[in-house]
C-alpha positions as CSV (number, residue, x, y, z in Angstrom):
1,M,-11.2,-6.1,73.1
2,D,-11.0,-2.1,74.4
3,I,-10.5,0.2,71.3
4,G,-10.4,3.8,71.7
5,L,-10.6,6.3,69.0
6,L,-11.8,9.6,70.0
7,G,-7.6,11.0,69.6
8,A,-4.7,9.0,69.1
9,L,-5.5,5.1,68.1
10,N,-5.7,2.3,71.1
11,V,-7.1,-0.9,70.2
12,T,-6.4,-3.5,73.2
13,E,-6.6,-7.3,73.5
14,N,-6.3,-8.3,77.2
15,G,-4.6,-4.8,77.8
16,V,-2.3,-4.9,75.2
17,S,-2.1,-3.5,71.9
18,I,-3.3,-4.5,69.0
19,A,-2.2,-1.1,66.9
20,P,0.7,-1.1,64.2
21,T,3.1,1.8,63.8
22,A,3.1,1.6,59.8
23,P,0.2,4.2,58.9
24,K,-1.2,1.8,56.2
25,P,-2.4,-1.1,58.9
26,R,-2.8,0.9,61.5
27,Q,-6.0,2.5,58.9
28,V,-7.6,-0.8,58.2
29,L,-7.1,-2.4,61.8
30,A,-9.1,1.7,62.0
31,L,-11.3,1.1,60.1
32,L,-12.2,-2.8,61.8
33,A,-12.7,-1.6,65.0
34,L,-15.1,1.3,64.2
35,R,-17.3,-1.6,62.7
36,A,-16.7,-3.5,64.8
37,D,-17.9,-7.0,64.8
38,Q,-19.5,-6.3,62.0
39,V,-17.6,-7.8,58.2
40,V,-15.8,-4.9,56.3
41,S,-16.2,-5.8,53.0
42,V,-12.3,-5.9,50.3
43,P,-13.9,-3.4,48.6
44,T,-14.1,-1.2,51.2
45,L,-11.1,-1.0,53.0
46,I,-9.5,-1.0,49.3
47,E,-10.9,2.1,48.5
48,E,-9.8,3.6,52.6
49,L,-6.1,2.5,51.0
50,W,-5.4,2.8,48.2
51,A,-9.0,5.9,47.2
52,G,-9.6,4.8,43.4
53,T,-6.4,4.1,42.0
54,P,-5.7,1.5,44.2
55,P,-2.6,-1.1,42.6
56,R,-2.8,-4.3,40.5
57,S,-1.3,-5.9,44.1
58,A,-4.4,-4.6,46.3
59,R,-5.7,-7.4,47.5
60,T,-2.7,-9.1,48.5
61,T,-1.0,-6.6,49.7
62,L,-4.3,-6.6,51.9
63,Q,-4.3,-9.8,52.6
64,T,-0.3,-8.5,54.2
65,Y,-1.9,-5.7,56.7
66,V,-3.8,-8.5,58.2
67,L,-2.1,-11.7,58.8
68,Q,0.4,-7.8,60.4
69,L,-2.9,-7.7,62.3
70,R,-3.5,-11.3,63.8
71,E,0.2,-11.5,63.8
72,L,-0.1,-8.5,66.9
73,I,-3.0,-9.8,68.4
74,A,-1.8,-13.8,69.1
75,T,0.9,-12.2,70.2
76,A,-1.3,-9.9,72.4
77,L,-3.5,-13.4,73.7
78,R,-0.4,-14.9,74.4
79,R,1.0,-12.1,76.9
80,G,-2.6,-11.2,78.3
81,T,-3.1,-14.7,79.4
82,G,-3.6,-14.5,83.0
83,P,-4.6,-16.3,86.0
84,G,-7.7,-17.0,85.2
85,P,-9.7,-19.3,82.6
86,A,-6.9,-19.2,79.0
87,D,-7.9,-18.3,76.2
88,T,-8.8,-20.3,73.6
89,R,-9.4,-18.3,71.9
90,S,-7.1,-17.4,67.7
91,A,-5.9,-14.9,66.0
92,K,-8.2,-15.6,63.1
93,D,-11.2,-15.4,65.3
94,V,-10.5,-12.9,66.7
95,L,-10.2,-10.5,62.5
96,A,-12.3,-12.9,61.4
97,T,-12.5,-14.3,57.1
98,L,-15.7,-14.0,56.2
99,P,-17.3,-14.2,52.9
100,G,-16.3,-10.9,51.6
101,G,-14.7,-9.2,53.8
102,Y,-12.7,-9.5,58.1
103,L,-14.2,-9.4,60.8
104,L,-13.4,-7.9,64.3
105,A,-14.7,-9.5,67.5
106,A,-14.4,-6.6,69.9
107,Q,-16.0,-9.7,72.3
108,G,-18.5,-7.4,73.7
109,G,-15.1,-4.9,74.8
110,G,-15.7,-1.3,75.8
111,S,-15.6,1.3,71.9
112,D,-15.5,4.9,73.2
113,I,-17.3,6.4,70.1
114,R,-20.3,3.9,70.5
115,E,-20.0,4.9,75.0
116,F,-19.8,9.0,73.8
117,E,-22.8,7.6,71.4
118,R,-24.7,6.2,74.8
119,L,-24.2,9.2,77.3
120,S,-25.2,11.8,74.5
121,E,-28.6,10.4,73.6
122,Q,-28.7,9.7,77.4
123,G,-27.9,13.5,77.7
124,C,-30.8,14.1,75.0
125,R,-32.8,12.5,76.9
126,A,-32.7,14.4,80.0
127,M,-33.1,18.2,78.6
128,D,-37.0,16.8,76.9
129,D,-37.6,15.9,80.8
130,G,-36.4,19.2,81.6
131,N,-33.6,17.1,84.1
132,F,-30.5,20.5,83.2
133,A,-28.5,19.0,85.6
134,G,-28.3,15.2,84.2
135,A,-28.0,15.8,81.0
136,S,-24.8,18.8,81.9
137,D,-23.6,15.4,83.6
138,A,-24.2,12.8,81.2
139,L,-22.6,15.3,78.0
140,R,-20.0,16.0,80.0
141,Q,-19.1,12.2,80.5
142,A,-18.9,12.2,76.2
143,L,-17.0,15.4,76.0
144,D,-14.4,13.8,78.2
145,L,-14.0,10.6,76.1
146,W,-12.3,12.9,73.3
147,S,-8.8,13.1,73.5
148,G,-8.0,15.0,69.7
149,P,-9.4,14.8,66.2
150,P,-11.1,11.5,65.3
151,F,-8.6,8.7,64.5
152,A,-5.9,11.2,64.8
153,D,-2.9,9.0,64.3
154,V,-4.5,7.5,61.4
155,P,-4.3,8.4,57.4
156,T,-7.9,8.5,57.0
157,G,-9.2,7.6,53.9
158,A,-13.0,8.1,51.8
159,H,-14.3,5.8,55.4
160,L,-13.0,7.1,57.9
161,G,-12.2,10.8,56.7
162,M,-16.1,10.7,56.4
163,E,-16.8,9.4,59.6
164,A,-14.7,11.9,61.7
165,R,-16.6,15.1,59.8
166,R,-19.7,12.8,61.8
167,L,-18.3,12.4,65.0
168,E,-16.6,15.1,65.0
169,E,-19.7,17.5,64.1
170,S,-21.7,14.9,66.5
171,R,-18.9,16.1,69.4
172,L,-20.5,20.0,68.4
173,C,-23.8,19.4,68.6
174,A,-22.7,17.4,71.6
175,L,-20.8,20.2,73.3
176,D,-23.7,23.0,72.2
177,L,-26.6,21.2,74.3
178,R,-23.9,20.8,77.4
179,V,-23.2,24.7,77.3
180,E,-27.2,25.5,76.5
181,A,-28.2,23.1,79.5
182,D,-25.1,24.6,81.5
183,L,-26.9,27.8,80.9
184,R,-30.5,26.8,81.9
185,L,-28.9,26.2,85.7
186,G,-27.7,29.5,85.9
187,R,-24.0,28.6,85.4
188,H,-24.0,32.5,83.3
189,R,-20.1,33.3,84.6
190,E,-18.7,30.0,85.2
191,L,-19.2,29.7,81.3
192,L,-17.2,32.5,80.4
193,P,-14.0,31.1,80.1
194,E,-15.3,28.0,77.6
195,L,-16.9,30.1,75.4
196,T,-14.6,33.0,75.5
197,V,-12.3,29.9,73.3
198,L,-14.8,28.0,71.5
199,T,-16.2,31.1,70.0
200,S,-12.6,31.8,68.9
201,R,-12.1,28.1,67.7
202,Y,-15.8,28.3,65.9
203,P,-15.6,32.3,64.8
204,S,-18.8,32.1,63.0
205,H,-21.3,29.2,64.4
206,E,-24.4,31.4,65.6
207,N,-25.4,28.9,69.0
208,L,-22.2,29.7,70.5
209,H,-21.9,32.6,70.1
210,A,-25.1,33.4,70.8
211,Q,-24.8,31.3,74.3
212,F,-22.0,33.0,75.0
213,M,-24.0,36.6,74.5
214,L,-26.6,35.2,76.9
215,A,-23.7,34.5,79.4
216,L,-22.5,37.9,79.6
217,Y,-26.3,39.5,79.6
218,R,-26.3,37.6,82.7
219,S,-23.4,38.5,84.4
220,G,-23.8,41.7,83.9
221,R,-21.7,42.3,80.9
222,R,-24.1,43.5,78.1
223,G,-21.5,45.7,76.7
224,E,-19.4,42.8,76.2
225,A,-22.1,41.2,74.6
226,L,-23.0,43.4,71.9
227,L,-18.9,43.5,71.5
228,V,-20.0,39.3,70.3
229,Y,-22.6,40.2,68.5
230,Q,-20.4,43.2,65.9
231,R,-18.0,40.7,66.0
232,L,-19.7,37.8,64.4
233,R,-21.6,40.2,62.4
234,T,-18.2,42.3,60.3
235,L,-17.2,38.3,60.3
236,L,-20.8,37.3,58.1
237,V,-20.9,40.2,56.5
238,R,-16.7,39.8,55.2
239,D,-16.8,36.5,54.6
240,L,-19.7,34.9,54.0
241,G,-21.7,37.9,52.6
242,L,-25.1,36.5,55.1
243,E,-26.3,38.7,58.1
244,P,-26.8,37.1,61.1
245,S,-29.5,35.1,61.1
246,A,-33.2,37.5,63.1
247,R,-33.2,34.8,66.0
248,L,-29.2,36.1,67.3
249,R,-30.9,40.3,65.3
250,R,-33.5,39.6,67.5
251,L,-31.3,38.7,70.6
252,Q,-29.0,41.5,69.9
253,Q,-31.7,44.3,70.1
254,S,-32.8,43.1,73.3
255,I,-30.1,43.1,75.2
256,L,-29.8,46.8,73.2
257,T,-32.4,47.5,75.2
258,A,-32.1,46.6,78.1
259,T,-32.3,49.0,80.5
260,A,-29.2,50.3,82.3
261,D,-29.8,49.3,86.3
262,D,-30.4,45.9,84.7
263,P,-28.4,43.4,87.0
264,G,-28.2,40.8,84.1
265,T,-30.3,38.0,86.1
266,P,-30.7,34.7,84.3
267,P,-34.7,34.3,83.4
268,H,-36.5,30.7,83.8
269,H,-37.2,30.1,80.2
270,D,-38.5,27.6,77.7
271,D,-36.7,27.1,75.3
272,L,-33.0,28.2,74.7
273,A,-33.8,28.2,70.7
274,A,-35.3,31.5,71.6
275,P,-32.8,33.4,74.4
276,V,-33.3,36.4,72.6
277,V,-37.2,37.0,73.5
278,T,-36.1,35.9,77.6
279,A,-32.8,37.9,77.6
280,A,-35.0,41.0,77.2
281,A,-38.2,39.4,79.7
282,G,-36.1,39.0,82.2
283,R,-35.9,43.2,82.7
C-alpha cells in the first residue's frame, strides 16, 4: 500500500486507488492511513467524524463507511493482480477489525509522511555534522514530497486537524533549516526570490526575515535588507504590540553600521542562530 497525505488524499493498493469520493469515508480512510499499522479506536474515529455531537447511529454509520472502504480494497486487490504470485489477502486482511477499533495494514508500503520525517531527520543530523550540502539535499527532498496542505481534499476533525497543524509546523521548520543550510553554502543570491515569497507568506516569521536580511546583505543590497527589517518591525508593533527580538535588532544594527564599501561577502560563521554578529564580522 502506498499512502499520500501531504496534499490530496492518495491511497493505493496494488497500484489501484482505494480513496472513496464521499467526504466522511475519505475522512475515515485518511485517519486510518495516517496511523497505518496501528489500531485506531472506534471512539477516536467517531470523535474525528462528529466531534462532540455524534448521532445515535454513529457506530452503525462508521461500520457502513468501513464496509465501503473494504469494497474499494477488494476491487483493488482483484484489479491489481498481475503476472506475479496472486495476492491471497482479503479486504478484511487489509482493513482489519480488531478489539476496540480498526487497523489499515500498509504491508511495508510507502508513506509520504514517514518519508518526510525520515529525510527531515537526516537533514538535521547532517546540519549537526556540518554537512551543509547533505543537509540541503535531504531537506529539499523532504519538502518536495509536499503537493499541498496535509489532507487538502479531506474534511478534518479534531485528530486530522491537530495532525495537519503539526505537519505544517514540521514543514516550516524543515524549510527554515534548508534555507539556513543554503546560506551556509553561500547561495545568497539564489535564495532571494524564494525568501521574497516566503516573507510575504509568513509576514511575522522573524527567522525567515533574518535569513532574507542576511541574504540581501551578503548580496550587496544593504539598503533593502534594512527595509525588510523596517517592514517587519512596523507589522509587529502595529498588529501585536511587540518589538522585534533582540537577535533581529542586533542584525539590523550590524547591517546599519556596515561600511559603505562593504561588498557583502558571506563570512564564515558557526551559528546562523546569531547571524547579527557574523554579518558585522564580515566587514
